[in-house]
Steps between C-alpha positions, in 0.01 A plus 500: 500500500237483769249387255723213394564399851131493573431283187783261614353468850141443363634223259701321767196505735228374251727245359590358835131484573432324163760236580327434818159469331630251248684295763193462719237453238703327215271586204572371151652795301487582130722758356465684169774700323599605152511817299137547401185335590574435874186671647247348249653140571495553871132619474401203277658248739322652792161467307587149395569391867214703651331188646803439709643723782716766322644833530667707233679829451269800481557686178884481418639485861799285378802664645707473818213686667212333287593142584519500878194741497299225322618229737378728781166591318590863523499812271801740458515776754645730226701778674291516825658396829154445657392269216817293519459469881154350428634269241774376744241449787279308261808296407545357844124405509539304162776301665254378764190460279352161463335568170765520255473431134635147366642654183677833429519629150789750475588718211883563522676789324856618458579855451861470619775255539441279810124565518399120436823352641433653835138395502591140423727487815186483710202422246492135390262408226297201406431631150680759292355652177698699252301702242696654232805727412560757242798556283532839676339448843336751713700619800819421305626842591557390855724205387838494333362264224222283410693210607527638857123557496441140391733370761301680767164374371643143493561504872127413531598144384755482792206567737311196406466216756613153419213333280397856413335582141651768258241626242658708217400649150634268237470775243751715688865396435622646814245311708605182314867559579423553863298177508787305386692589812246404760592226755424127427255489799283771336227421244458723201187568304485742200222692335475721187339571166744337280613218718484364859336232708192739525439663175261772366351445152391785294447810716217701369407860589138581480446872535122463448458273793776663689710203575783271387490119478703199433511126512724380775662151461641340827540149593333366179192705586355814337337799677333796335638806692316840470631814668231770508558875517860457341659431163864391431697183569608622846189383684514161322868451596422623855230237540706211380726468818181535701341185315831309557505578876138427542546167349792435741258558788252271331233750448221463241664664190172576315375689795830678524499604145151633550606707799775654291237626256349786702781554755556860617787627262771714625456867399711636213586164343340467153164586661209571258293786629208706364628834349313831440317545188451133429883422498681219666799556724777235495655600842852369542605796707646316808857484379709456182809326348602438146375140493179581671438796271584289182251232633227759532563648159499145353154442674380844353608379159305175536178676617240597250312819582240717326683835540852606558784372706643776717799436716616719790847399616704634791865475596647153560723553815805316639637397150850655561713511177223334308245785558523674161522191272224319671261793467595567155457128400137522612421789264517279196264252658253768598503620142396148388214466734345828599348792340578766760805525743513711808813494711560613852841587640853579375596141438172422306595766254731230351191297425358784306838545323505124399131527380584801280804334350297189435255723292223585729360850416595768741131623513423170685766544758472713799761536768385608868691547821225372736264210503194707574584731215508196262162375635355843425634517154368145413163582665468789241528261190355166632214344301262213557668168414856628572740273704747701710793315646685662801836399646792641677730455794375547854666829543325660209160435655321400170182417708432880487442474139276192557292680746418780265405266212279237687123522530460553875142397477614148432854471627585525877820710494601421863473129429584459139795738460842467664653729755173633642611482859517817704871497518522491107234758448694749701798477264 
């Protein structure tokens, strides 16, 4: 109870400070929400607008804590009263600063009912971006239904100022439905692979050159977009709102597209890393959901490799009543695209069950209880030319498997893997 009271007090203080900062400095505000792809989209927008005066969330600080902390340019104090005291003191200084950014780029999440609705009571947006939703969304366990979750996410539109812009994924039916309900004084712009005002033609994964590339069509012009160090359509889709927003701010789009090529990619999101023994690690270990995993497996299927395709899959959390069926469904897809399956956790056992029922030989399936155990097992069989895909929800800590399998002579673990902060490493 004392912990909850402390949390409430901290939120009230930093939210009040954030309101004062916005009132005094009046920056333009860009908000990003959705079910998957928020952080990559936020990072791409920040790179696209880097010639301007901008500030964005660090990592995935997108909650009732994270958003005001970003406004105040502070990090979380975790469970330390001393650290939070320093945050609050710094917040008062930020109110008085004369050097405040002109644009804030804020990833906005919703783990519970009321999260975005409450933020939009004090946070007004110039631009809102909606990325994508899944048939069975992540965090659905904390909502009564998918409809309730979508309603919560849609509050971001209500936070738009008059004359604001709503940018949405035209390939996502839920995003399209939300776009139909925006006010008449808000402009809508869509993006996507299949349709949209901004469209990606032929997304191609190139494992040899360790990148994904596509031709982007926008406003009757074509741009060749390359995203290095990653594969999969997620990085392309994340870059498209960035291109739209850069155009809105009248930036040179060829230069923007070039800047997106070698931008620093968020750890654990379809990152291509050098593996031990001449292997390649496709590290998607930051988090997991059914749609994100399906997209990862689709990418794996479309990627040609010299050796085998090995997948290490951990539990997908917060799926509620859909837990068994969504894990089981992934098993048949794994059988279709991979040579070896290693699961981590009690829920991921249903992936193994689904793979067996789909005809995958039991000898190529291994079930583990911990991610480090899975990493060691794969290390014992890995060969040159193998591609290892790693994914699981945050609570399963799949980065521990990645850490065992990457070539540390090439890969900077503290920089290239997720959750390497001291607070995470203690857990």
